[in-house]
PDB file of N, CA, C and O in Angstrom:
ATOM      1  N   MET A   1     127.956 262.875  67.513  1.00  0.00           N
ATOM      2  CA  MET A   1     126.870 261.923  67.540  1.00  0.00           C
ATOM      3  C   MET A   1     126.991 260.986  68.741  1.00  0.00           C
ATOM      4  O   MET A   1     125.988 260.551  69.306  1.00  0.00           O
ATOM      5  N   ALA A   2     128.229 260.682  69.121  1.00  0.00           N
ATOM      6  CA  ALA A   2     128.427 259.806  70.271  1.00  0.00           C
ATOM      7  C   ALA A   2     127.811 260.424  71.526  1.00  0.00           C
ATOM      8  O   ALA A   2     127.186 259.729  72.327  1.00  0.00           O
ATOM      9  N   MET A   3     127.993 261.727  71.688  1.00  0.00           N
ATOM     10  CA  MET A   3     127.395 262.401  72.839  1.00  0.00           C
ATOM     11  C   MET A   3     125.880 262.491  72.706  1.00  0.00           C
ATOM     12  O   MET A   3     125.158 262.308  73.687  1.00  0.00           O
ATOM     13  N   LEU A   4     125.399 262.767  71.513  1.00  0.00           N
ATOM     14  CA  LEU A   4     123.967 262.908  71.279  1.00  0.00           C
ATOM     15  C   LEU A   4     123.209 261.634  71.634  1.00  0.00           C
ATOM     16  O   LEU A   4     122.165 261.681  72.284  1.00  0.00           O
ATOM     17  N   PHE A   5     123.748 260.492  71.200  1.00  0.00           N
ATOM     18  CA  PHE A   5     123.059 259.212  71.420  1.00  0.00           C
ATOM     19  C   PHE A   5     123.598 258.446  72.617  1.00  0.00           C
ATOM     20  O   PHE A   5     123.166 257.323  72.876  1.00  0.00           O
ATOM     21  N   ASP A   6     124.537 259.035  73.351  1.00  0.00           N
ATOM     22  CA  ASP A   6     125.116 258.418  74.543  1.00  0.00           C
ATOM     23  C   ASP A   6     125.642 257.013  74.247  1.00  0.00           C
ATOM     24  O   ASP A   6     125.335 256.049  74.948  1.00  0.00           O
ATOM     25  N   ARG A   7     126.444 256.934  73.185  1.00  0.00           N
ATOM     26  CA  ARG A   7     127.073 255.677  72.790  1.00  0.00           C
ATOM     27  C   ARG A   7     128.559 255.934  72.568  1.00  0.00           C
ATOM     28  O   ARG A   7     128.979 257.073  72.361  1.00  0.00           O
ATOM     29  N   ASP A   8     129.340 254.876  72.610  1.00  0.00           N
ATOM     30  CA  ASP A   8     130.764 254.983  72.350  1.00  0.00           C
ATOM     31  C   ASP A   8     131.007 255.374  70.891  1.00  0.00           C
ATOM     32  O   ASP A   8     130.226 255.026  70.004  1.00  0.00           O
ATOM     33  N   ARG A   9     132.091 256.095  70.660  1.00  0.00           N
ATOM     34  CA  ARG A   9     132.416 256.557  69.303  1.00  0.00           C
ATOM     35  C   ARG A   9     132.571 255.392  68.328  1.00  0.00           C
ATOM     36  O   ARG A   9     132.184 255.502  67.164  1.00  0.00           O
ATOM     37  N   THR A  10     133.132 254.282  68.795  1.00  0.00           N
ATOM     38  CA  THR A  10     133.315 253.116  67.920  1.00  0.00           C
ATOM     39  C   THR A  10     131.989 252.515  67.489  1.00  0.00           C
ATOM     40  O   THR A  10     131.872 251.998  66.378  1.00  0.00           O
ATOM     41  N   VAL A  11     130.990 252.580  68.359  1.00  0.00           N
ATOM     42  CA  VAL A  11     129.645 252.077  68.015  1.00  0.00           C
ATOM     43  C   VAL A  11     129.052 252.944  66.900  1.00  0.00           C
ATOM     44  O   VAL A  11     128.482 252.423  65.942  1.00  0.00           O
ATOM     45  N   ILE A  12     129.186 254.248  67.027  1.00  0.00           N
ATOM     46  CA  ILE A  12     128.676 255.166  66.006  1.00  0.00           C
ATOM     47  C   ILE A  12     129.393 254.934  64.679  1.00  0.00           C
ATOM     48  O   ILE A  12     128.757 254.903  63.625  1.00  0.00           O
ATOM     49  N   GLN A  13     130.712 254.772  64.728  1.00  0.00           N
ATOM     50  CA  GLN A  13     131.478 254.526  63.507  1.00  0.00           C
ATOM     51  C   GLN A  13     131.031 253.236  62.821  1.00  0.00           C
ATOM     52  O   GLN A  13     130.916 253.188  61.597  1.00  0.00           O
ATOM     53  N   ARG A  14     130.781 252.199  63.605  1.00  0.00           N
ATOM     54  CA  ARG A  14     130.333 250.925  63.036  1.00  0.00           C
ATOM     55  C   ARG A  14     128.976 251.088  62.355  1.00  0.00           C
ATOM     56  O   ARG A  14     128.761 250.552  61.268  1.00  0.00           O
ATOM     57  N   HIS A  15     128.071 251.815  62.977  1.00  0.00           N
ATOM     58  CA  HIS A  15     126.757 252.039  62.364  1.00  0.00           C
ATOM     59  C   HIS A  15     126.879 252.836  61.071  1.00  0.00           C
ATOM     60  O   HIS A  15     126.205 252.534  60.087  1.00  0.00           O
ATOM     61  N   ILE A  16     127.733 253.850  61.071  1.00  0.00           N
ATOM     62  CA  ILE A  16     127.934 254.643  59.855  1.00  0.00           C
ATOM     63  C   ILE A  16     128.509 253.764  58.749  1.00  0.00           C
ATOM     64  O   ILE A  16     128.058 253.825  57.605  1.00  0.00           O
ATOM     65  N   ARG A  17     129.503 252.947  59.090  1.00  0.00           N
ATOM     66  CA  ARG A  17     130.088 252.039  58.101  1.00  0.00           C
ATOM     67  C   ARG A  17     129.025 251.103  57.526  1.00  0.00           C
ATOM     68  O   ARG A  17     129.000 250.863  56.318  1.00  0.00           O
ATOM     69  N   ASN A  18     128.148 250.574  58.382  1.00  0.00           N
ATOM     70  CA  ASN A  18     127.085 249.678  57.923  1.00  0.00           C
ATOM     71  C   ASN A  18     126.043 250.400  57.076  1.00  0.00           C
ATOM     72  O   ASN A  18     125.511 249.823  56.127  1.00  0.00           O
ATOM     73  N   ILE A  19     125.750 251.643  57.404  1.00  0.00           N
ATOM     74  CA  ILE A  19     124.793 252.427  56.609  1.00  0.00           C
ATOM     75  C   ILE A  19     125.285 252.538  55.171  1.00  0.00           C
ATOM     76  O   ILE A  19     124.506 252.387  54.230  1.00  0.00           O
ATOM     77  N   TYR A  20     126.572 252.800  55.004  1.00  0.00           N
ATOM     78  CA  TYR A  20     127.125 252.919  53.655  1.00  0.00           C
ATOM     79  C   TYR A  20     127.302 251.551  52.995  1.00  0.00           C
ATOM     80  O   TYR A  20     127.105 251.419  51.787  1.00  0.00           O
ATOM     81  N   LYS A  21     127.672 250.533  53.777  1.00  0.00           N
ATOM     82  CA  LYS A  21     127.859 249.184  53.222  1.00  0.00           C
ATOM     83  C   LYS A  21     126.541 248.612  52.705  1.00  0.00           C
ATOM     84  O   LYS A  21     126.504 247.949  51.669  1.00  0.00           O
ATOM     85  N   GLU A  22     125.469 248.875  53.434  1.00  0.00           N
ATOM     86  CA  GLU A  22     124.140 248.395  53.033  1.00  0.00           C
ATOM     87  C   GLU A  22     123.487 249.303  51.999  1.00  0.00           C
ATOM     88  O   GLU A  22     122.368 249.043  51.556  1.00  0.00           O
ATOM     89  N   GLU A  23     124.181 250.362  51.618  1.00  0.00           N
ATOM     90  CA  GLU A  23     123.714 251.336  50.624  1.00  0.00           C
ATOM     91  C   GLU A  23     122.403 252.012  51.024  1.00  0.00           C
ATOM     92  O   GLU A  23     121.569 252.340  50.180  1.00  0.00           O
ATOM     93  N   GLU A  24     122.247 252.209  52.327  1.00  0.00           N
ATOM     94  CA  GLU A  24     121.086 252.955  52.829  1.00  0.00           C
ATOM     95  C   GLU A  24     121.205 254.421  52.415  1.00  0.00           C
ATOM     96  O   GLU A  24     120.212 255.063  52.075  1.00  0.00           O
ATOM     97  N   LEU A  25     122.425 254.937  52.448  1.00  0.00           N
ATOM     98  CA  LEU A  25     122.710 256.309  52.024  1.00  0.00           C
ATOM     99  C   LEU A  25     123.937 256.299  51.116  1.00  0.00           C
ATOM    100  O   LEU A  25     124.747 255.373  51.149  1.00  0.00           O
ATOM    101  N   ASP A  26     124.053 257.334  50.318  1.00  0.00           N
ATOM    102  CA  ASP A  26     125.194 257.479  49.412  1.00  0.00           C
ATOM    103  C   ASP A  26     126.270 258.319  50.089  1.00  0.00           C
ATOM    104  O   ASP A  26     126.030 259.472  50.446  1.00  0.00           O
ATOM    105  N   ARG A  27     127.451 257.742  50.263  1.00  0.00           N
ATOM    106  CA  ARG A  27     128.547 258.437  50.936  1.00  0.00           C
ATOM    107  C   ARG A  27     128.920 259.739  50.227  1.00  0.00           C
ATOM    108  O   ARG A  27     129.259 260.724  50.883  1.00  0.00           O
ATOM    109  N   ASN A  28     128.863 259.753  48.901  1.00  0.00           N
ATOM    110  CA  ASN A  28     129.241 260.950  48.153  1.00  0.00           C
ATOM    111  C   ASN A  28     128.306 262.128  48.416  1.00  0.00           C
ATOM    112  O   ASN A  28     128.703 263.282  48.257  1.00  0.00           O
ATOM    113  N   ILE A  29     127.082 261.847  48.813  1.00  0.00           N
ATOM    114  CA  ILE A  29     126.097 262.900  49.058  1.00  0.00           C
ATOM    115  C   ILE A  29     126.050 263.306  50.531  1.00  0.00           C
ATOM    116  O   ILE A  29     125.811 264.472  50.843  1.00  0.00           O
ATOM    117  N   THR A  30     126.276 262.358  51.432  1.00  0.00           N
ATOM    118  CA  THR A  30     126.052 262.602  52.854  1.00  0.00           C
ATOM    119  C   THR A  30     127.312 262.783  53.682  1.00  0.00           C
ATOM    120  O   THR A  30     127.232 262.994  54.892  1.00  0.00           O
ATOM    121  N   CYS A  31     128.460 262.704  53.055  1.00  0.00           N
ATOM    122  CA  CYS A  31     129.716 262.817  53.797  1.00  0.00           C
ATOM    123  C   CYS A  31     130.643 263.809  53.104  1.00  0.00           C
ATOM    124  O   CYS A  31     130.779 263.799  51.881  1.00  0.00           O
ATOM    125  N   ALA A  32     131.269 264.650  53.888  1.00  0.00           N
ATOM    126  CA  ALA A  32     132.257 265.588  53.355  1.00  0.00           C
ATOM    127  C   ALA A  32     133.562 265.391  54.119  1.00  0.00           C
ATOM    128  O   ALA A  32     133.559 265.238  55.340  1.00  0.00           O
ATOM    129  N   LYS A  33     134.663 265.397  53.400  1.00  0.00           N
ATOM    130  CA  LYS A  33     135.974 265.253  54.026  1.00  0.00           C
ATOM    131  C   LYS A  33     136.699 266.588  53.975  1.00  0.00           C
ATOM    132  O   LYS A  33     136.752 267.247  52.937  1.00  0.00           O
ATOM    133  N   PHE A  34     137.255 266.971  55.119  1.00  0.00           N
ATOM    134  CA  PHE A  34     138.007 268.211  55.223  1.00  0.00           C
ATOM    135  C   PHE A  34     139.417 267.892  55.698  1.00  0.00           C
ATOM    136  O   PHE A  34     139.597 267.185  56.689  1.00  0.00           O
ATOM    137  N   ALA A  35     140.398 268.403  55.003  1.00  0.00           N
ATOM    138  CA  ALA A  35     141.794 268.242  55.413  1.00  0.00           C
ATOM    139  C   ALA A  35     142.213 269.481  56.184  1.00  0.00           C
ATOM    140  O   ALA A  35     141.867 270.604  55.816  1.00  0.00           O
ATOM    141  N   HIS A  36     142.953 269.269  57.244  1.00  0.00           N
ATOM    142  CA  HIS A  36     143.453 270.398  58.029  1.00  0.00           C
ATOM    143  C   HIS A  36     144.829 270.061  58.576  1.00  0.00           C
ATOM    144  O   HIS A  36     145.164 268.892  58.770  1.00  0.00           O
ATOM    145  N   MET A  37     145.605 271.076  58.818  1.00  0.00           N
ATOM    146  CA  MET A  37     146.974 270.914  59.313  1.00  0.00           C
ATOM    147  C   MET A  37     146.972 270.734  60.822  1.00  0.00           C
ATOM    148  O   MET A  37     146.137 271.290  61.535  1.00  0.00           O
ATOM    149  N   GLY A  38     147.932 269.942  61.290  1.00  0.00           N
ATOM    150  CA  GLY A  38     148.123 269.773  62.714  1.00  0.00           C
ATOM    151  C   GLY A  38     148.843 270.977  63.301  1.00  0.00           C
ATOM    152  O   GLY A  38     149.287 271.859  62.566  1.00  0.00           O
ATOM    153  N   ILE A  39     148.957 271.014  64.601  1.00  0.00           N
ATOM    154  CA  ILE A  39     149.616 272.123  65.285  1.00  0.00           C
ATOM    155  C   ILE A  39     151.069 272.247  64.840  1.00  0.00           C
ATOM    156  O   ILE A  39     151.591 273.351  64.692  1.00  0.00           O
ATOM    157  N   ASP A  40     151.715 271.099  64.629  1.00  0.00           N
ATOM    158  CA  ASP A  40     153.118 271.111  64.234  1.00  0.00           C
ATOM    159  C   ASP A  40     153.317 271.416  62.750  1.00  0.00           C
ATOM    160  O   ASP A  40     154.453 271.574  62.304  1.00  0.00           O
ATOM    161  N   LYS A  41     152.254 271.500  61.998  1.00  0.00           N
ATOM    162  CA  LYS A  41     152.254 271.814  60.568  1.00  0.00           C
ATOM    163  C   LYS A  41     153.018 270.794  59.719  1.00  0.00           C
ATOM    164  O   LYS A  41     153.319 271.051  58.553  1.00  0.00           O
ATOM    165  N   ASP A  42     153.324 269.657  60.301  1.00  0.00           N
ATOM    166  CA  ASP A  42     153.998 268.594  59.558  1.00  0.00           C
ATOM    167  C   ASP A  42     153.030 267.540  59.057  1.00  0.00           C
ATOM    168  O   ASP A  42     153.342 266.803  58.122  1.00  0.00           O
ATOM    169  N   GLN A  43     151.863 267.462  59.668  1.00  0.00           N
ATOM    170  CA  GLN A  43     150.902 266.430  59.295  1.00  0.00           C
ATOM    171  C   GLN A  43     149.589 267.052  58.860  1.00  0.00           C
ATOM    172  O   GLN A  43     149.184 268.107  59.347  1.00  0.00           O
ATOM    173  N   THR A  44     148.935 266.372  57.931  1.00  0.00           N
ATOM    174  CA  THR A  44     147.601 266.768  57.497  1.00  0.00           C
ATOM    175  C   THR A  44     146.616 265.738  58.026  1.00  0.00           C
ATOM    176  O   THR A  44     146.835 264.535  57.883  1.00  0.00           O
ATOM    177  N   TYR A  45     145.554 266.195  58.626  1.00  0.00           N
ATOM    178  CA  TYR A  45     144.523 265.315  59.155  1.00  0.00           C
ATOM    179  C   TYR A  45     143.266 265.461  58.314  1.00  0.00           C
ATOM    180  O   TYR A  45     142.944 266.552  57.844  1.00  0.00           O
ATOM    181  N   VAL A  46     142.563 264.354  58.129  1.00  0.00           N
ATOM    182  CA  VAL A  46     141.310 264.378  57.373  1.00  0.00           C
ATOM    183  C   VAL A  46     140.178 264.106  58.344  1.00  0.00           C
ATOM    184  O   VAL A  46     140.194 263.114  59.072  1.00  0.00           O
ATOM    185  N   THR A  47     139.197 264.994  58.350  1.00  0.00           N
ATOM    186  CA  THR A  47     138.029 264.863  59.210  1.00  0.00           C
ATOM    187  C   THR A  47     136.802 264.635  58.334  1.00  0.00           C
ATOM    188  O   THR A  47     136.575 265.359  57.365  1.00  0.00           O
ATOM    189  N   GLU A  48     136.011 263.618  58.686  1.00  0.00           N
ATOM    190  CA  GLU A  48     134.766 263.365  57.951  1.00  0.00           C
ATOM    191  C   GLU A  48     133.619 264.030  58.695  1.00  0.00           C
ATOM    192  O   GLU A  48     133.489 263.890  59.911  1.00  0.00           O
ATOM    193  N   LEU A  49     132.796 264.748  57.961  1.00  0.00           N
ATOM    194  CA  LEU A  49     131.601 265.373  58.513  1.00  0.00           C
ATOM    195  C   LEU A  49     130.395 264.763  57.820  1.00  0.00           C
ATOM    196  O   LEU A  49     130.431 264.480  56.622  1.00  0.00           O
ATOM    197  N   PHE A  50     129.322 264.561  58.584  1.00  0.00           N
ATOM    198  CA  PHE A  50     128.138 263.886  58.063  1.00  0.00           C
ATOM    199  C   PHE A  50     126.930 264.804  58.138  1.00  0.00           C
ATOM    200  O   PHE A  50     126.810 265.609  59.061  1.00  0.00           O
ATOM    201  N   ASN A  51     126.031 264.679  57.159  1.00  0.00           N
ATOM    202  CA  ASN A  51     124.860 265.542  57.167  1.00  0.00           C
ATOM    203  C   ASN A  51     123.738 264.930  58.014  1.00  0.00           C
ATOM    204  O   ASN A  51     123.898 263.855  58.593  1.00  0.00           O
ATOM    205  N   LEU A  52     122.628 265.617  58.073  1.00  0.00           N
ATOM    206  CA  LEU A  52     121.518 265.234  58.939  1.00  0.00           C
ATOM    207  C   LEU A  52     120.948 263.854  58.611  1.00  0.00           C
ATOM    208  O   LEU A  52     120.483 263.158  59.514  1.00  0.00           O
ATOM    209  N   ASP A  53     120.972 263.448  57.354  1.00  0.00           N
ATOM    210  CA  ASP A  53     120.461 262.118  56.985  1.00  0.00           C
ATOM    211  C   ASP A  53     121.221 261.019  57.718  1.00  0.00           C
ATOM    212  O   ASP A  53     120.618 260.045  58.170  1.00  0.00           O
ATOM    213  N   VAL A  54     122.525 261.163  57.840  1.00  0.00           N
ATOM    214  CA  VAL A  54     123.337 260.168  58.543  1.00  0.00           C
ATOM    215  C   VAL A  54     123.006 260.176  60.025  1.00  0.00           C
ATOM    216  O   VAL A  54     122.901 259.115  60.642  1.00  0.00           O
ATOM    217  N   ILE A  55     122.841 261.349  60.600  1.00  0.00           N
ATOM    218  CA  ILE A  55     122.517 261.452  62.027  1.00  0.00           C
ATOM    219  C   ILE A  55     121.189 260.755  62.316  1.00  0.00           C
ATOM    220  O   ILE A  55     121.075 260.021  63.298  1.00  0.00           O
ATOM    221  N   ILE A  56     120.198 260.979  61.474  1.00  0.00           N
ATOM    222  CA  ILE A  56     118.893 260.344  61.669  1.00  0.00           C
ATOM    223  C   ILE A  56     119.003 258.832  61.503  1.00  0.00           C
ATOM    224  O   ILE A  56     118.417 258.086  62.288  1.00  0.00           O
ATOM    225  N   SER A  57     119.737 258.366  60.502  1.00  0.00           N
ATOM    226  CA  SER A  57     119.893 256.925  60.278  1.00  0.00           C
ATOM    227  C   SER A  57     120.598 256.255  61.452  1.00  0.00           C
ATOM    228  O   SER A  57     120.194 255.178  61.889  1.00  0.00           O
ATOM    229  N   VAL A  58     121.645 256.887  61.959  1.00  0.00           N
ATOM    230  CA  VAL A  58     122.330 256.339  63.130  1.00  0.00           C
ATOM    231  C   VAL A  58     121.385 256.338  64.323  1.00  0.00           C
ATOM    232  O   VAL A  58     121.359 255.382  65.098  1.00  0.00           O
ATOM    233  N   GLY A  59     120.615 257.399  64.468  1.00  0.00           N
ATOM    234  CA  GLY A  59     119.664 257.477  65.582  1.00  0.00           C
ATOM    235  C   GLY A  59     118.663 256.345  65.578  1.00  0.00           C
ATOM    236  O   GLY A  59     118.349 255.796  66.634  1.00  0.00           O
ATOM    237  N   TYR A  60     118.152 255.984  64.408  1.00  0.00           N
ATOM    238  CA  TYR A  60     117.208 254.870  64.327  1.00  0.00           C
ATOM    239  C   TYR A  60     117.880 253.540  64.610  1.00  0.00           C
ATOM    240  O   TYR A  60     117.214 252.600  65.044  1.00  0.00           O
ATOM    241  N   ARG A  61     119.178 253.434  64.377  1.00  0.00           N
ATOM    242  CA  ARG A  61     119.879 252.186  64.656  1.00  0.00           C
ATOM    243  C   ARG A  61     120.211 252.046  66.137  1.00  0.00           C
ATOM    244  O   ARG A  61     120.131 250.944  66.681  1.00  0.00           O
ATOM    245  N   VAL A  62     120.579 253.133  66.795  1.00  0.00           N
ATOM    246  CA  VAL A  62     120.948 253.030  68.210  1.00  0.00           C
ATOM    247  C   VAL A  62     119.749 253.217  69.143  1.00  0.00           C
ATOM    248  O   VAL A  62     119.785 252.755  70.283  1.00  0.00           O
ATOM    249  N   CYS A  63     118.702 253.878  68.684  1.00  0.00           N
ATOM    250  CA  CYS A  63     117.483 254.091  69.472  1.00  0.00           C
ATOM    251  C   CYS A  63     116.280 253.819  68.572  1.00  0.00           C
ATOM    252  O   CYS A  63     115.650 254.761  68.093  1.00  0.00           O
ATOM    253  N   PRO A  64     115.947 252.538  68.332  1.00  0.00           N
ATOM    254  CA  PRO A  64     114.822 252.226  67.438  1.00  0.00           C
ATOM    255  C   PRO A  64     113.529 252.886  67.925  1.00  0.00           C
ATOM    256  O   PRO A  64     113.329 253.040  69.129  1.00  0.00           O
ATOM    257  N   PRO A  65     112.650 253.277  66.993  1.00  0.00           N
ATOM    258  CA  PRO A  65     111.403 253.951  67.371  1.00  0.00           C
ATOM    259  C   PRO A  65     110.562 253.173  68.377  1.00  0.00           C
ATOM    260  O   PRO A  65     109.831 253.778  69.161  1.00  0.00           O
ATOM    261  N   ALA A  66     110.651 251.851  68.370  1.00  0.00           N
ATOM    262  CA  ALA A  66     109.838 251.040  69.280  1.00  0.00           C
ATOM    263  C   ALA A  66     110.192 251.279  70.746  1.00  0.00           C
ATOM    264  O   ALA A  66     109.355 251.074  71.625  1.00  0.00           O
ATOM    265  N   VAL A  67     111.431 251.713  71.020  1.00  0.00           N
ATOM    266  CA  VAL A  67     111.829 251.929  72.410  1.00  0.00           C
ATOM    267  C   VAL A  67     111.795 253.403  72.809  1.00  0.00           C
ATOM    268  O   VAL A  67     112.068 253.740  73.962  1.00  0.00           O
ATOM    269  N   LEU A  68     111.467 254.267  71.878  1.00  0.00           N
ATOM    270  CA  LEU A  68     111.386 255.689  72.191  1.00  0.00           C
ATOM    271  C   LEU A  68     110.040 256.022  72.826  1.00  0.00           C
ATOM    272  O   LEU A  68     109.042 255.371  72.515  1.00  0.00           O
ATOM    273  N   PRO A  69     109.990 257.014  73.701  1.00  0.00           N
ATOM    274  CA  PRO A  69     108.707 257.425  74.273  1.00  0.00           C
ATOM    275  C   PRO A  69     107.761 257.914  73.175  1.00  0.00           C
ATOM    276  O   PRO A  69     108.201 258.398  72.132  1.00  0.00           O
ATOM    277  N   VAL A  70     106.467 257.780  73.424  1.00  0.00           N
ATOM    278  CA  VAL A  70     105.464 258.177  72.436  1.00  0.00           C
ATOM    279  C   VAL A  70     105.595 259.650  72.076  1.00  0.00           C
ATOM    280  O   VAL A  70     105.383 260.024  70.923  1.00  0.00           O
ATOM    281  N   ASN A  71     105.936 260.476  73.030  1.00  0.00           N
ATOM    282  CA  ASN A  71     106.019 261.911  72.773  1.00  0.00           C
ATOM    283  C   ASN A  71     107.393 262.346  72.280  1.00  0.00           C
ATOM    284  O   ASN A  71     107.694 263.540  72.265  1.00  0.00           O
ATOM    285  N   PHE A  72     108.227 261.398  71.879  1.00  0.00           N
ATOM    286  CA  PHE A  72     109.551 261.735  71.345  1.00  0.00           C
ATOM    287  C   PHE A  72     109.397 262.550  70.080  1.00  0.00           C
ATOM    288  O   PHE A  72     108.598 262.220  69.203  1.00  0.00           O
ATOM    289  N   SER A  73     110.165 263.607  69.997  1.00  0.00           N
ATOM    290  CA  SER A  73     110.108 264.462  68.815  1.00  0.00           C
ATOM    291  C   SER A  73     111.498 264.614  68.243  1.00  0.00           C
ATOM    292  O   SER A  73     112.417 265.038  68.944  1.00  0.00           O
ATOM    293  N   ILE A  74     111.665 264.271  66.974  1.00  0.00           N
ATOM    294  CA  ILE A  74     112.965 264.421  66.334  1.00  0.00           C
ATOM    295  C   ILE A  74     113.384 265.884  66.315  1.00  0.00           C
ATOM    296  O   ILE A  74     114.576 266.187  66.362  1.00  0.00           O
ATOM    297  N   ASP A  75     112.423 266.788  66.247  1.00  0.00           N
ATOM    298  CA  ASP A  75     112.743 268.213  66.262  1.00  0.00           C
ATOM    299  C   ASP A  75     113.387 268.605  67.587  1.00  0.00           C
ATOM    300  O   ASP A  75     114.308 269.420  67.616  1.00  0.00           O
ATOM    301  N   TYR A  76     112.903 268.024  68.682  1.00  0.00           N
ATOM    302  CA  TYR A  76     113.468 268.326  69.991  1.00  0.00           C
ATOM    303  C   TYR A  76     114.923 267.873  70.050  1.00  0.00           C
ATOM    304  O   TYR A  76     115.796 268.618  70.496  1.00  0.00           O
ATOM    305  N   THR A  77     115.174 266.661  69.604  1.00  0.00           N
ATOM    306  CA  THR A  77     116.532 266.127  69.635  1.00  0.00           C
ATOM    307  C   THR A  77     117.448 266.936  68.735  1.00  0.00           C
ATOM    308  O   THR A  77     118.557 267.289  69.135  1.00  0.00           O
ATOM    309  N   LEU A  78     117.001 267.232  67.535  1.00  0.00           N
ATOM    310  CA  LEU A  78     117.843 267.937  66.581  1.00  0.00           C
ATOM    311  C   LEU A  78     118.094 269.378  66.992  1.00  0.00           C
ATOM    312  O   LEU A  78     119.092 269.972  66.582  1.00  0.00           O
ATOM    313  N   SER A  79     117.201 269.953  67.799  1.00  0.00           N
ATOM    314  CA  SER A  79     117.414 271.328  68.232  1.00  0.00           C
ATOM    315  C   SER A  79     118.594 271.435  69.196  1.00  0.00           C
ATOM    316  O   SER A  79     119.092 272.532  69.448  1.00  0.00           O
ATOM    317  N   HIS A  80     119.047 270.288  69.740  1.00  0.00           N
ATOM    318  CA  HIS A  80     120.162 270.287  70.673  1.00  0.00           C
ATOM    319  C   HIS A  80     121.495 270.010  69.996  1.00  0.00           C
ATOM    320  O   HIS A  80     122.529 269.986  70.662  1.00  0.00           O
ATOM    321  N   ILE A  81     121.488 269.800  68.686  1.00  0.00           N
ATOM    322  CA  ILE A  81     122.721 269.598  67.943  1.00  0.00           C
ATOM    323  C   ILE A  81     123.281 270.960  67.567  1.00  0.00           C
ATOM    324  O   ILE A  81     122.565 271.818  67.049  1.00  0.00           O
ATOM    325  N   GLN A  82     124.546 271.145  67.827  1.00  0.00           N
ATOM    326  CA  GLN A  82     125.186 272.395  67.422  1.00  0.00           C
ATOM    327  C   GLN A  82     125.411 272.339  65.911  1.00  0.00           C
ATOM    328  O   GLN A  82     126.201 271.517  65.446  1.00  0.00           O
ATOM    329  N   PRO A  83     124.745 273.181  65.143  1.00  0.00           N
ATOM    330  CA  PRO A  83     124.907 273.125  63.690  1.00  0.00           C
ATOM    331  C   PRO A  83     126.298 273.572  63.258  1.00  0.00           C
ATOM    332  O   PRO A  83     126.890 274.475  63.849  1.00  0.00           O
ATOM    333  N   HIS A  84     126.789 272.945  62.251  1.00  0.00           N
ATOM    334  CA  HIS A  84     128.060 273.323  61.647  1.00  0.00           C
ATOM    335  C   HIS A  84     127.730 274.244  60.482  1.00  0.00           C
ATOM    336  O   HIS A  84     126.644 274.149  59.910  1.00  0.00           O
ATOM    337  N   LYS A  85     128.624 275.108  60.132  1.00  0.00           N
ATOM    338  CA  LYS A  85     128.314 276.101  59.102  1.00  0.00           C
ATOM    339  C   LYS A  85     127.981 275.478  57.754  1.00  0.00           C
ATOM    340  O   LYS A  85     127.335 276.127  56.931  1.00  0.00           O
ATOM    341  N   ASN A  86     128.404 274.231  57.497  1.00  0.00           N
ATOM    342  CA  ASN A  86     128.137 273.569  56.234  1.00  0.00           C
ATOM    343  C   ASN A  86     127.037 272.507  56.355  1.00  0.00           C
ATOM    344  O   ASN A  86     126.887 271.674  55.461  1.00  0.00           O
ATOM    345  N   ASN A  87     126.275 272.528  57.439  1.00  0.00           N
ATOM    346  CA  ASN A  87     125.205 271.580  57.704  1.00  0.00           C
ATOM    347  C   ASN A  87     125.703 270.147  57.835  1.00  0.00           C
ATOM    348  O   ASN A  87     124.985 269.206  57.499  1.00  0.00           O
ATOM    349  N   PHE A  88     126.918 269.978  58.316  1.00  0.00           N
ATOM    350  CA  PHE A  88     127.461 268.668  58.608  1.00  0.00           C
ATOM    351  C   PHE A  88     127.785 268.619  60.092  1.00  0.00           C
ATOM    352  O   PHE A  88     127.937 269.661  60.730  1.00  0.00           O
ATOM    353  N   ALA A  89     127.892 267.428  60.641  1.00  0.00           N
ATOM    354  CA  ALA A  89     128.172 267.291  62.056  1.00  0.00           C
ATOM    355  C   ALA A  89     129.336 266.336  62.278  1.00  0.00           C
ATOM    356  O   ALA A  89     129.539 265.398  61.509  1.00  0.00           O
ATOM    357  N   PHE A  90     130.087 266.582  63.324  1.00  0.00           N
ATOM    358  CA  PHE A  90     131.182 265.678  63.703  1.00  0.00           C
ATOM    359  C   PHE A  90     130.616 264.463  64.411  1.00  0.00           C
ATOM    360  O   PHE A  90     129.545 264.535  65.014  1.00  0.00           O
ATOM    361  N   ILE A  91     131.338 263.329  64.340  1.00  0.00           N
ATOM    362  CA  ILE A  91     130.897 262.165  65.103  1.00  0.00           C
ATOM    363  C   ILE A  91     131.518 262.180  66.467  1.00  0.00           C
ATOM    364  O   ILE A  91     131.270 261.278  67.268  1.00  0.00           O
TER     365      ILE A  91
END
């Protein structure tokens, strides 16, 4: 998402945290956590993946509709996202 919206990763994380804090979206429905082993096999890492609702909500926060061009199409933007097999995206 940081690359999609051309913002720093910390900015995206803050918006996601606020989306859940303000109860705009339900974390249990829109977020999936995946555990995976590191290269050294000594550590387990947890990666959070977010569905399209989170991506759209973050998009409206970092690029409000008032500043978008009139011919902006969400379909155009979303067509450039590499889909994940589980319909979630990395931040």
